[in-house]
Structures are given as C-alpha cells and as structure tokens.
GULOZA-594055 format. One line per 8 residues: number of its first residue (from 1); for each residue x, y, z of N, C-alpha, C, O. Coordinates in steps of 0.2 Angstrom, whole numbers, plus 2048, in hexadecimal, padded with zeros to 3 digits. Layout:
N
NUM> X/Y/Z/X/Y/Z/X/Y/Z/X/Y/Z; ...
This chain:
334
1> 965/4EA/837/96A/4EB/83B/967/4EC/841/964/4F0/843; 96A/4E4/845/968/4E2/84B/967/4E9/851/969/4EF/850; 963/4E8/856/964/4ED/85B/969/4EE/860/96A/4F3/863; 96E/4E7/861/973/4E9/862/978/4EA/860/97E/4EB/862; 977/4EB/859/97E/4EE/854/97B/4F6/854/980/4FA/854; 975/4FA/855/974/500/855/975/501/85A/978/506/85B; 974/4FD/861/975/501/867/97F/502/869/982/505/86E; 982/4FE/862/989/4FF/865/98B/504/85E/991/504/85D
9> 987/506/85A/98A/507/854/98C/50F/855/987/512/858; 993/514/853/993/51A/853/993/51C/84B/997/51B/846; 98E/520/84C/98E/525/844/990/52B/845/98E/530/848; 997/529/840/99C/532/83E/99A/535/839/99A/533/833; 997/53C/83B/993/53F/835/999/544/835/99C/547/839; 999/544/82D/99F/54B/82B/99C/54E/827/99B/54B/821; 99C/554/82A/99A/55B/823/9A1/55B/81E/9A7/55A/820; 99F/55D/817/9A2/55E/813/9A3/561/80F/9A1/55F/809
17> 9A5/568/80F/9A5/56C/80A/9AA/56F/805/9AB/575/805; 9AD/56B/801/9B2/56D/7FC/9B7/56A/7FF/9BC/56D/800; 9B7/562/801/9BD/55F/804/9BF/55B/801/9C2/556/804; 9C0/55B/7FB/9C3/557/7F8/9CB/556/7FB/9CB/550/7FE; 9CF/557/7FC/9D5/559/7FD/9D8/556/805/9DE/555/808; 9D1/554/807/9D0/550/80F/9CD/549/80E/9CF/545/811; 9C7/548/80B/9C3/542/80F/9C7/53D/80E/9C6/539/812; 9CB/53B/808/9CC/534/809/9D3/533/80E/9D6/52E/80E
25> 9D5/537/811/9DA/535/818/9D6/536/81D/9D7/532/822; 9D0/53A/81C/9CB/53B/823/9C7/531/825/9C7/52D/82A; 9C6/532/81C/9C4/529/81F/9C8/524/821/9C7/51F/825; 9CD/525/81E/9D1/51F/820/9D3/521/826/9D6/51C/82A; 9D3/527/82A/9D5/529/830/9CF/525/835/9D1/521/83A; 9C9/527/833/9C3/523/838/9C4/51C/838/9C4/519/83D; 9C7/518/830/9C5/510/82F/9CA/50F/835/9C8/50C/83A; 9D1/511/836/9D8/512/83B/9D5/513/843/9D8/511/848
33> 9D0/515/841/9CD/515/84A/9CA/50E/84F/9C9/50C/855; 9CA/50A/848/9C9/503/84A/9C3/501/84D/9C3/4FB/84F; 9BE/504/84D/9B7/504/853/9B4/4FE/84C/9B5/4FE/846; 9B1/4F9/851/9AF/4F4/851/9A8/4F7/84B/9A9/4F6/845; 9A3/4F9/84F/99D/4FA/84D/99B/504/849/997/508/84A; 99D/504/846/99B/50D/841/999/50E/839/99A/50A/834; 996/512/83A/994/516/834/997/51B/833/99A/51D/838; 997/51E/82D/99B/526/82B/994/526/826/991/522/823
41> 994/52E/828/98F/531/825/993/538/821/996/53C/825; 993/539/81B/997/541/817/991/543/818/98C/53F/817; 990/54A/819/989/550/816/98E/554/813/992/557/816; 98D/553/80A/98F/558/806/98B/560/807/986/560/805; 98E/564/809/98B/56C/80A/98C/570/804/98E/576/805; 98B/56D/7FE/98B/572/7F9/993/571/7F6/995/576/7F3; 996/56B/7F6/99D/56B/7F2/99C/56D/7EB/998/56B/7E7; 9A3/572/7E9/9A3/572/7E3/9A7/56F/7DE/9A6/56E/7D8
49> 9B0/56C/7E3/9B1/569/7E2/9B2/560/7DF/9AD/55E/7DC; 9B7/55D/7E0/9B3/554/7E0/9B1/551/7E3/9B0/54B/7E2; 9B0/554/7EB/9AD/552/7F1/9AA/54D/7EF/9AE/549/7EE; 9A4/54B/7ED/99E/549/7EC/9A2/541/7E7/9A1/53B/7E9; 9A5/543/7E4/9A9/53C/7DF/9AC/537/7E4/9AA/532/7E7; 9B2/53C/7E5/9B5/539/7EC/9B1/533/7F1/9B2/52D/7F2; 9AB/537/7F4/9A7/533/7F8/9A4/530/7F5/9A2/52B/7F9; 9A3/52E/7F1/99F/52A/7EC/9A4/523/7EB/9A1/51D/7EB
57> 9AB/525/7EB/9AE/51F/7E8/9B0/51C/7EF/9B1/516/7EF; 9AF/51E/7F3/9AE/51B/7FA/9A9/517/7FC/9A7/513/801; 9A5/51B/7F9/99F/516/7FC/99C/510/7F7/998/50C/7F9; 99F/50F/7F0/9A2/509/7EE/9A4/503/7EF/9A2/4FD/7ED; 9A8/505/7F6/9AD/500/7F7/9AE/500/7FF/9B3/4FF/802; 9A8/503/804/9A6/502/808/99F/504/80A/99F/50A/80B; 999/500/80D/993/502/80E/993/504/814/98E/507/815; 998/504/819/994/508/81D/996/511/81E/996/513/824
65> 998/514/819/997/519/816/993/51B/815/98F/516/814; 98F/522/813/98A/524/80E/98D/52B/80C/993/52D/80D; 986/52E/80B/987/538/809/97F/538/809/97A/535/807; 980/53E/80C/979/541/80C/97B/547/808/981/547/807; 977/54D/807/979/553/803/973/559/808/96D/558/808; 975/55C/809/973/565/810/975/56A/80A/97A/56A/807; 970/56E/80A/971/573/801/96F/57A/806/96F/57F/803; 96D/579/80E/96E/580/813/976/57E/815/979/57A/818
73> 97A/583/812/981/584/813/982/584/81C/97D/587/820; 985/582/81D/988/584/826/989/57D/827/986/579/823; 98D/57A/82C/98D/576/830/98C/574/833/98F/56F/836; 986/578/837/982/576/83B/97B/572/839/977/56D/83C; 979/576/832/975/572/82E/979/56A/82B/976/565/82B; 97D/56C/82A/981/564/829/982/561/82E/981/55B/82D; 982/561/82F/981/55D/837/97C/559/83A/97B/553/83C; 978/55E/83B/971/55C/83B/96B/559/835/965/557/836
81> 96D/558/82F/96C/554/82B/96F/54D/82B/96C/548/828; 976/54C/82F/978/549/82F/976/543/834/975/53D/833; 976/548/83D/972/543/841/968/541/83F/965/53E/843; 965/544/838/961/540/839/95F/53B/836/95A/539/835; 968/539/832/968/531/82E/96B/52D/834/96C/527/833; 96D/531/838/972/52B/83C/96F/528/83F/96A/52A/841; 971/51E/840/96E/51A/843/971/519/849/96E/514/84C; 975/51C/84B/97B/519/852/976/51A/859/970/51D/859
89> 97A/519/85C/977/518/864/97E/523/866/97C/528/869; 983/521/862/987/524/864/988/528/85C/988/525/857; 989/52F/85E/98C/535/85C/991/539/859/991/53F/85B; 996/537/852/99A/53C/855/99B/53F/84D/99A/53D/847; 99E/547/84F/9A0/54A/84A/9A8/54C/849/9AC/54E/84D; 9AA/54B/841/9AE/54D/842/9AF/551/839/9AD/54F/833; 9B3/555/83A/9B5/559/834/9BD/555/830/9C2/552/832; 9BA/557/82A/9BF/553/825/9C7/553/825/9CB/54F/825
97> 9C8/55C/827/9CE/55C/828/9D2/55C/82E/9D8/55D/82D; 9CF/55B/833/9D3/559/83C/9D5/550/83A/9D5/54B/836; 9D8/552/840/9DB/54A/840/9DA/546/847/9D8/54A/84B; 9DB/53F/849/9D9/53D/850/9DF/539/851/9E2/537/84C; 9DF/539/858/9E7/534/85B/9E3/52D/85B/9DD/52C/85A; 9E6/529/85D/9E5/522/85A/9E0/521/860/9E0/524/865; 9DB/51C/85E/9D7/51A/864/9D3/51E/867/9CE/51C/86B; 9D5/524/865/9D0/528/866/9C7/526/868/9C5/526/86D
105> 9C3/524/861/9BE/525/862/9BB/51F/867/9B6/51F/86A; 9C0/51A/866/9C0/515/86B/9BF/514/872/9BA/511/875; 9C5/518/875/9C4/51A/87C/9C0/521/87E/9C1/524/883; 9BB/524/879/9B6/529/87B/9B1/524/87B/9AD/526/87F; 9AF/520/878/9AA/518/876/9A8/517/87E/9A4/519/882; 9AF/511/87F/9AE/50F/886/9AD/513/889/9A9/510/88D; 9AD/51A/88C/9AD/51F/891/9A4/51D/890/9A0/51A/894; 9A1/520/88B/99A/51E/88B/995/518/88E/98F/517/890
113> 99B/514/88C/997/50C/88C/997/50B/894/992/50C/898; 99A/50A/896/99D/50B/89E/999/50F/8A2/997/50D/8A7; 999/515/89F/996/51B/8A5/98F/51C/8A2/98F/522/8A0; 98A/51A/8A1/982/51A/8A3/982/521/8A2/983/522/89C; 980/527/8A7/981/52B/8A9/983/532/8A6/981/538/8A7; 989/530/8A1/98B/537/89D/988/534/897/986/52F/896; 987/53C/894/982/53B/890/988/53D/888/987/53C/882; 98D/540/88B/992/542/885/99B/541/88A/99C/541/890
121> 9A1/540/884/9A6/540/889/9AB/544/882/9AA/545/87C; 9B0/547/885/9B4/54A/87F/9BC/54A/882/9BD/54A/888; 9C0/54A/87E/9C8/548/881/9C7/54E/87F/9C3/552/87E; 9D2/54F/87E/9D8/555/87C/9D6/555/876/9D4/551/873; 9D7/55D/875/9D6/560/86C/9DE/562/86D/9E0/566/871; 9E2/560/868/9E8/564/867/9E9/566/860/9EA/563/85A; 9EA/56E/863/9EA/574/85D/9F2/574/859/9F7/573/85D; 9F2/575/853/9F7/574/84F/9F6/574/849/9F2/570/846
129> 9FA/579/847/9FC/57C/840/A00/577/839/A02/578/833; A00/572/83D/A02/56D/837/9FE/564/83B/9FB/563/840; 9FF/560/835/9FB/55A/836/9FF/555/83C/A05/556/83F; 9FA/550/83D/9FB/54B/844/A05/54B/843/A0A/54D/847; A06/547/83C/A0D/546/83E/A13/54B/83F/A19/54A/841; A0F/551/83B/A15/555/83D/A15/559/843/A18/55E/844; A11/556/846/A0E/55B/84E/A13/557/853/A13/551/853; A16/559/857/A17/556/85D/A15/559/865/A13/55F/866
137> A15/555/869/A11/557/86F/A11/554/874/A10/54E/873; A13/555/87A/A15/551/87F/A11/550/885/A13/54D/88A; A09/552/883/A06/550/889/A06/549/887/A08/546/882; A03/547/88F/A02/53E/88F/9FD/53C/891/9FC/53F/896; 9F7/537/88F/9F3/536/891/9F3/533/896/9F5/52D/896; 9EF/537/89F/9EC/534/8A2/9E6/530/8A3/9E5/52D/8A9; 9E2/530/89E/9DD/52D/89D/9D5/52D/8A3/9D0/52A/8A4; 9D9/532/8A8/9D5/535/8AB/9CC/537/8A9/9CC/53C/8A7
145> 9C8/535/8AA/9C3/536/8AB/9BF/53A/8AF/9BD/538/8B4; 9BE/541/8AE/9BA/546/8B2/9B4/545/8B2/9B3/543/8AC; 9AD/547/8B6/9A7/547/8B4/9A6/54D/8B9/9A8/54D/8BF; 9A4/552/8B7/9A4/55A/8BB/99F/55B/8BB/99C/559/8B5; 99A/55F/8C0/993/55F/8C3/991/563/8BD/994/567/8B9; 988/562/8BF/987/567/8B9/987/56F/8B7/987/573/8BB; 988/56F/8B2/987/579/8AF/990/579/8AF/992/57E/8AD; 996/573/8B0/99C/576/8B2/99D/57A/8AB/99D/580/8A9
153> 99D/573/8A7/99F/574/8A0/99D/578/89D/9A2/579/898; 997/57C/89C/993/57F/898/997/585/89A/99C/588/896; 995/588/8A0/997/58B/8A2/9A1/590/8A0/9A2/596/89F; 9A6/58B/8A1/9A9/588/89E/9AD/58B/896/9B1/58E/895; 9A7/588/892/9A8/58B/88B/9A9/58E/88B/9AF/590/88A; 9A2/594/88E/99F/59B/88D/9A6/59C/88A/9A5/59E/884; 9AD/59C/88D/9B4/59E/88C/9B5/599/885/9B9/594/886; 9B3/59A/87F/9B4/598/87A/9BC/596/878/9BC/590/875
161> 9C2/598/879/9C7/596/87B/9C7/590/87F/9CD/58E/87F; 9C3/58C/882/9C4/585/885/9C1/581/882/9C3/57B/882; 9BC/583/87E/9B8/57F/87B/9BC/57B/878/9C0/57E/874; 9BC/572/878/9BF/56F/876/9BC/56E/86D/9B6/570/86C; 9C0/56B/868/9BE/56C/864/9B7/564/862/9B6/55E/864; 9B3/567/85C/9AE/563/85B/9B0/55A/859/9AF/556/85D; 9B2/55A/856/9B4/552/858/9B9/54F/85E/9BD/54A/85D; 9B9/553/862/9BB/550/868/9B4/54D/86D/9B5/54B/873
169> 9B0/54D/86A/9AD/54A/86F/9A5/545/86D/9A1/547/868; 9A5/542/86F/9A1/53C/86D/998/53B/871/997/53A/877; 996/53C/86E/98E/53C/873/988/536/870/988/532/86B; 986/537/876/97F/531/873/97A/535/872/979/53B/873; 977/530/86E/972/533/868/96D/536/86A/969/53A/867; 96D/534/872/966/53C/874/968/541/877/964/543/87C; 96F/544/876/972/549/878/96A/54C/875/965/54E/877; 96C/54C/86F/968/551/86A/963/551/86B/963/558/86C
177> 95C/54E/86D/955/54E/86F/956/554/876/952/559/875; 95B/555/87C/95D/558/87F/960/55E/87B/95F/563/87F; 964/560/876/966/567/876/964/568/86E/967/56C/86B; 960/565/86B/95D/567/867/963/568/860/962/569/85B; 96A/567/862/96D/566/85C/970/56B/859/970/570/85D; 972/56D/854/976/575/850/972/578/84F/96D/576/84C; 971/581/851/96F/586/84E/971/584/848/976/581/847; 96B/586/843/96E/586/83D/96E/58D/83B/971/58F/835
185> 96C/592/83F/96B/59A/83F/973/59C/83D/974/5A2/83C; 977/599/83E/97C/599/842/984/598/83E/987/594/841; 987/599/83A/98C/599/835/991/598/838/995/594/835; 992/59A/83E/999/599/83E/99A/59B/847/99B/5A1/848; 99B/597/84D/999/597/852/994/592/853/990/594/858; 993/58B/84F/98E/589/851/98E/584/856/98A/582/85A; 998/583/854/997/57E/85C/998/580/85E/99A/57C/862; 99C/588/863/99D/588/868/997/589/86C/996/588/872
193> 991/58C/868/98A/58C/86A/986/585/86B/981/584/86F; 98A/580/866/985/57B/86C/989/577/870/985/573/873; 98F/577/871/994/573/877/991/57A/87D/98C/577/880; 992/57F/87F/98D/581/885/987/57E/884/985/57A/888; 985/57F/881/97D/57C/882/97E/575/887/97C/575/88D; 984/56F/882/983/568/885/984/569/88A/980/568/88F; 98B/56E/88C/98D/56E/892/989/571/899/98B/571/89F; 982/573/896/97D/577/89B/977/572/89C/973/572/8A1
201> 977/56D/898/96F/568/896/972/561/899/96E/55D/89B; 97B/55F/897/97A/558/899/97F/556/89D/980/559/8A2; 982/551/89D/987/54D/8A2/98B/54E/89D/98B/54A/898; 98F/551/89E/999/54F/89A/99D/54E/89F/99D/54F/8A5; 9A1/549/899/9A8/548/89F/9AE/54A/899/9AD/54C/893; 9B2/549/89C/9B8/54A/89B/9BD/544/89B/9BF/542/8A0; 9BF/542/896/9C7/53C/897/9CD/53F/894/9CE/540/88E; 9D2/53F/898/9D9/543/897/9DB/53B/894/9DD/536/897
209> 9DB/53D/88C/9DE/53B/885/9DE/540/87F/9D9/543/87F; 9E1/541/87C/9E2/544/876/9DE/541/871/9DE/53B/872; 9DA/543/86C/9D3/544/869/9D6/544/863/9D9/540/860; 9D6/54D/863/9D5/54E/85C/9DD/552/85B/9E1/552/85F; 9DE/553/856/9E2/558/852/9DF/55C/850/9DC/55A/84B; 9DF/564/851/9D9/566/84E/9DF/56D/84A/9E3/572/84C; 9DE/56A/844/9E4/56D/83F/9E4/575/83C/9E2/576/836; 9E5/579/83F/9E4/580/83B/9E4/582/835/9E5/589/835
217> 9E4/57E/82F/9E8/580/829/9E7/587/828/9E5/58B/82D; 9E8/58B/820/9E6/590/81F/9E2/58E/81C/9E1/593/817; 9DE/58B/81B/9D7/58A/818/9D2/588/81C/9CD/586/819; 9D3/58A/823/9CE/588/826/9CA/58C/827/9CB/591/825; 9C3/58B/82A/9BE/590/829/9BE/594/82E/9B9/598/82F; 9C3/593/835/9C2/597/83A/9CC/59B/837/9CD/5A1/838; 9CF/599/834/9D2/59C/832/9D2/5A3/82E/9D6/5A7/830; 9CE/5A4/829/9CB/5A4/825/9C7/5AC/82A/9C9/5B2/829
225> 9C4/5AB/82E/9BF/5AC/831/9C3/5B2/837/9C2/5B8/839; 9C9/5AE/838/9CD/5B4/83D/9D1/5B8/838/9D2/5BE/83A; 9D2/5B7/834/9D1/5BC/82D/9CC/5BE/82C/9CA/5BC/827; 9C8/5C1/82E/9C3/5C4/82B/9BF/5CB/831/9BC/5D1/82F; 9BF/5C9/837/9BE/5CA/83C/9BF/5CB/842/9C4/5C8/844; 9BC/5CD/847/9BF/5CD/84D/9BA/5C8/84F/9B4/5C8/84D; 9BD/5C4/853/9B8/5C0/857/9B4/5C1/85A/9B2/5BC/85C; 9B2/5C6/85D/9AC/5CA/861/9A5/5CA/859/99F/5C8/859
233> 9A8/5CC/856/9A1/5CE/84F/9A0/5C5/84F/99A/5C3/850; 9A5/5C0/84E/9A1/5BB/84C/99F/5B5/854/99C/5B0/853; 9A0/5B7/859/99E/5B3/860/996/5B7/861/992/5B4/864; 995/5BE/85F/98D/5BF/85F/98A/5BD/85D/985/5C0/85E; 989/5B8/859/985/5B4/856/985/5B0/858/980/5AD/855; 987/5AB/85C/984/5A7/85F/983/5A8/867/982/5A3/86C; 985/5B0/868/982/5B3/86F/97C/5B5/86F/979/5B5/875; 978/5B7/869/973/5BA/869/96D/5B3/866/967/5B3/865
241> 971/5AF/865/96D/5AA/85E/969/5A3/864/963/5A1/864; 971/5A1/869/96F/59F/86D/96D/59F/875/969/59C/878; 976/5A4/877/976/5A4/880/970/5A9/882/96C/5A7/886; 96F/5AF/87E/96B/5B0/883/964/5AE/881/960/5B1/885; 962/5A9/87D/95A/5A8/87D/959/5A1/883/954/59F/886; 960/59F/882/961/59B/889/961/59B/890/960/596/894; 963/5A2/892/964/5A7/896/95D/5A5/897/95B/5A2/89C; 959/5AA/891/951/5AC/892/94C/5A5/896/946/5A6/898
249> 94F/5A1/895/948/59B/893/94D/597/898/94A/591/898; 951/596/89B/951/591/8A1/956/594/8A9/95B/598/8AB; 952/591/8AB/957/590/8B3/960/590/8B4/963/58B/8B5; 962/595/8B3/96A/593/8B3/96F/597/8B7/96E/59D/8B8; 975/592/8BA/978/594/8C0/978/59E/8BE/975/5A1/8BA; 97B/59F/8C2/97B/5A8/8C4/983/5A9/8BE/983/5AB/8B8; 989/5A6/8C1/98F/5A5/8BB/98D/5A5/8B3/98F/5AA/8AF; 98A/5A1/8B2/985/5A1/8AC/984/5A8/8A8/987/5AB/8A4
257> 97C/5A9/8AE/97D/5B1/8AA/982/5B5/8A9/983/5B8/8A4; 987/5B5/8B0/98C/5BA/8B0/990/5BA/8A9/991/5BF/8A6; 993/5B2/8A7/996/5B3/8A1/993/5B6/89A/996/5B8/895; 98A/5B5/89A/988/5B7/894/987/5C0/894/987/5C4/88F; 986/5C1/89A/987/5C9/89D/98B/5CA/898/98A/5CC/892; 992/5CA/89E/996/5CE/89C/999/5CD/893/99D/5D1/891; 998/5C6/890/998/5C7/889/996/5CB/885/99A/5CD/881; 990/5CD/885/987/5D0/882/98C/5D9/885/98E/5DC/880
265> 98E/5DC/88C/98F/5E1/88D/998/5E3/889/99C/5E8/888; 998/5DE/888/9A0/5E0/887/9A2/5DE/880/9A8/5DF/87E; 99E/5DA/87D/99F/5DB/876/99B/5E0/871/99B/5E2/86B; 997/5E2/876/992/5E8/871/999/5F1/871/99B/5F4/86C; 99A/5F2/877/99F/5F7/876/9A6/5F6/872/9AA/5FB/871; 9A9/5ED/86F/9AD/5EE/86E/9AD/5EE/867/9B0/5F2/863; 9A7/5E8/862/9A5/5EC/85E/9A5/5F0/85A/9A7/5F1/854; 9A1/5F7/85F/9A0/5FD/85B/9A6/602/85E/9A4/607/85E
273> 9AD/602/85F/9B3/605/860/9B7/602/857/9BA/605/852; 9B4/5FB/858/9B9/5F7/851/9B5/5FA/84A/9B6/5F8/844; 9AF/5FE/84C/9AB/5FE/846/9AD/606/843/9AD/60A/848; 9AF/608/83D/9B0/60F/83A/9AC/613/838/9AB/613/832; 9AA/618/83A/9A5/61D/839/99E/61D/83D/99A/619/83D; 99D/624/840/999/625/844/98F/623/842/98B/621/846; 98F/623/83A/98B/621/837/98C/61A/839/98A/619/83E; 98F/615/837/98E/60F/838/98F/60D/840/98E/607/841
281> 991/610/844/991/60D/84B/98D/60F/84D/98C/60D/853; 987/615/84B/981/614/84D/97E/60F/84C/97B/60A/850; 97E/60F/846/978/609/841/97A/603/846/976/601/84A; 981/600/846/982/5FC/84A/97E/5FB/851/97A/5F7/853; 981/5FE/854/97D/5FF/85B/976/5FD/85B/974/5F8/85E; 972/601/857/96B/5FE/858/969/5F7/856/965/5F4/859; 96E/5F5/851/96F/5EE/850/96E/5E9/855/96B/5E5/857; 972/5EC/858/977/5E7/85F/970/5EA/864/96D/5E5/868
289> 96E/5ED/865/968/5EC/86A/963/5E9/868/960/5E5/86C; 961/5EB/862/95C/5E6/85E/95D/5DC/860/958/5D8/860; 964/5DB/85F/967/5D5/860/964/5D3/868/960/5CE/868; 967/5D6/86E/966/5D5/872/95F/5D5/876/95E/5D3/87C; 95B/5D6/874/953/5D5/876/950/5CE/878/951/5C9/875; 94D/5CF/87E/94C/5D4/882/94F/5D6/889/94D/5D9/88E; 956/5D5/886/95B/5D9/88D/95C/5E0/887/95D/5E1/881; 95D/5E4/88F/95E/5EE/88C/968/5ED/88E/96C/5EA/891
297> 969/5F2/88B/970/5F6/891/970/5F9/897/970/600/898; 971/5F6/89A/970/5F8/8A2/970/600/8A3/975/602/8A0; 96E/605/8A5/96C/60A/8A7/975/60D/8A8/978/611/8A5; 978/609/8AE/97D/60C/8B1/982/60C/8AA/986/611/8AA; 982/608/8A7/988/604/8A2/986/609/89D/98B/60B/89A; 981/60A/89A/981/60F/893/984/615/891/987/615/88C; 986/61A/896/98A/61F/894/990/61C/894/993/61D/88F; 992/618/898/99B/613/896/999/611/88F/99C/612/88A
305> 996/60F/890/996/60A/885/997/60D/880/99A/60C/87A; 991/613/883/990/61A/87E/99A/61E/87B/99D/61F/876; 99B/621/884/9A2/622/881/9A8/61E/87D/9AC/621/879; 9A8/617/880/9AB/612/87E/9AA/614/877/9AC/619/873; 9A6/60E/875/9A2/60F/86D/9A7/614/86B/9AD/613/869; 9A3/61A/86A/9A5/61F/866/9AC/623/866/9AE/627/861; 9B1/620/86D/9B6/625/86B/9BB/623/865/9BF/625/862; 9B8/61B/868/9BD/617/85E/9C3/614/865/9C7/611/862
313> 9C4/613/86B/9CA/612/870/9C9/60C/873/9C6/60C/878; 9CF/607/870/9CE/600/873/9D2/601/879/9D2/5FC/87B; 9D6/607/87F/9D8/606/885/9D2/60A/887/9D3/60B/88D; 9CE/60C/887/9C7/60F/889/9C2/608/88A/9BD/607/88E; 9C4/603/885/9C0/600/885/9C2/5FA/88A/9BD/5F7/88D; 9C8/5F8/88C/9CB/5F6/88F/9CB/5F5/897/9CC/5F0/89B; 9CB/5FE/899/9C9/600/89C/9C3/5FE/8A1/9C3/5FA/8A6; 9BC/601/89C/9B6/5FF/89C/9B3/5F9/89E/9AE/5F8/8A2
321> 9B7/5F3/89B/9B7/5EB/89C/9B7/5E8/8A3/9B2/5E5/8A6; 9BE/5EB/8A4/9C2/5E8/8A9/9C0/5EB/8B2/9C1/5E7/8B7; 9BD/5F2/8B0/9BC/5F6/8B6/9B6/5F8/8B7/9B4/5FA/8BD; 9B2/5F8/8B1/9AA/5F9/8B3/9A7/5F4/8AF/9A3/5F3/8B3; 9A6/5F1/8AB/9A3/5EC/8A8/9A5/5E6/8AE/9A0/5E8/8B1; 9A8/5E3/8B1/9AB/5DD/8B4/9A6/5DF/8BC/9A1/5DC/8BD; 9A9/5E3/8BF/9A7/5E6/8C3/9A1/5E5/8C6/99F/5E1/8CA; 99D/5E9/8C1/995/5EA/8C0/992/5E4/8C0/98C/5E3/8C2
329> 996/5DE/8BC/990/5D7/8BB/991/5D4/8C2/98D/5D3/8C7; 997/5D3/8C3/99B/5D0/8CA/996/5D6/8D0/99A/5D7/8D5; 993/5D8/8D0/98E/5DD/8D5/987/5DC/8D2/983/5DA/8D6; 986/5DD/8CF/980/5D8/8CE/97B/5D1/8CE/976/5CF/8CF; 982/5D1/8CD/980/5C5/8CD/985/5C2/8D2/98C/5C2/8D2; 980/5C1/8D6/982/5C1/8DE/97D/5B9/8E1/97E/5B7/8E6
C-alpha cells in the first residue's frame, strides 16, 4: 500500500459479540457509504454464534476486510485490538447493530481533510427504536461546522445524555496517542469515558449532519443494562476509573472539577438510598469511600449524606442534591 493510500485510508473497526443477525447488513451499509479507500477490521469478542463464519465468507470476496480475535471481554478491549492493526490515517468505530445515513462517512472525512487542526469530528445521532427505513425524522442538515474552544466538549459530555454515539465520530489516528484509547477496565460506559477525555485533550468539531441512527433494540447492551440497575451504578465505574484520576493528574477548568464533584457526592447517597438493608448499605458505603481515594467526603456534607443514605427516601435525596450539594459545590468552586 502506497504512502498516499495510507494517508487517505479510513480504518473501520467493528467489535463483534454474537452479531450474526447484523453483520451482513452492516458490511453492505459500509460499502454503500462509497468511500474510495477504506479497510474493515472485525474484532471477534468471544462470539458463540455464527458470527465468525459470516465474516470469513465476506473476507473471501473482499480483501479489504479482515478479522482478529480479542479474548478479553468488552467493547473497549475489542476496539483497542482493532487499533493495533489499523493501517489508516483515519479511524472509525462502528457497531454492527447501528445504521448510517447517506454519505455520512464521506462528509466527516472531508471535514478532517480540509481542517488540518481538527483531531476529530462528529455528526448528529438520531436515537430510534426502529431501523432507518422505518424512522421518520424531520431534522434538516445544515452542514454547519462548529469548532468550540478547548475543553468545551469534554465538560459538556460529562452529562452523558448529551453524548453522541461512538459511530458518529471520525478521528485522526494520532488522537489515540493523546488519549490512550479506551479503558479496558470498563465493561460499560467505556465510550462515555473515552469521549470526555477526547473532548478535554483534542480539537473536536461538530458537523450539523445526520450521521448515525442509534438503533436501541431490545437486545442491545444499553437496553439490557438499563433493565438491570439504575444509571448511577453504571456510571460510577467510569467516574472512579477515568474522571477522578484525570482530575487528579491534570490541570482542568473549574467547570470540569465541578462536574466531577457533583457526580461523586451525588451518586454516593443515591446508590445508598437504592440499596436495601442496613448491612448492605454499610458495606457499600465502605466500598464507595475506597473508590474515591484520594478524595474524601467533605466534613460539611457527611451528616447530610449519612441521613439521606440511611433514610431510604428519594425525596430527601432530591432535597439534598438540589438545595445542599449544588449550592455547596458552587460556593467552593469559584
């Protein structure tokens, strides 16, 4: 492969875990994006269905497609494995059960080619419980490109509800020298943790174009996880394994510090309120205190957190969150 080809090549990395129902459609969808130079890297993450055979059949007819194995379970590990083998200057992550709007990848690629100072660009994510052909959207593409000041996106995406789907981004490969990739210790929330770090470390642009249809079907990881536990338990892991260490090791804007502290001292009593039984609450509290080291609970918040946690009252928790915690954080961070 020539140097010029590498410089224009888009490496498309696709983690696969039991994705036999979606693989052929995902492959055809990517082909229909009409990229000139690309490779597709499937990373099998311990599938037990027919996924590997389906991918091997695709490889037989298309030399641009390859497959690798990642035995450590989790999308983070699978994506990182794909990065090791990616030859392209541009990196794109796709999930087999999502869909793309027409010319999505070509539009994102054009932004990075024209704007050399931009590290990553993302388009709009449309969330739907139906597939693309059955989803009606009246949102018009303006194609306006917005490049915000440093840290803007990282702080904004601390509110995970504002975070676009991972396949709505296209990155330069050097992004992963700056960010270090996805945290393999996170089995859930690894994408949110990565994109917050991306927004803190890199120049990120937004293109006002529909890129990704996030198909939230009943078998999706997010749908299944939301049925198992409240979001605070899920989001606690990226908080303690990514955001707290980042806060401790980097010079960050006060707004980012505020976002992290509100979540620490907000999630803790909420998780304790939702935990049944005095002994279970006490055990969980000890774990949470270990998790947030080197931080500790501020002395003025301790009595409120204890009362809220062991009351079991969500109404009392809401009072604490809005009328005690938030004013306190606003007061100490100026």
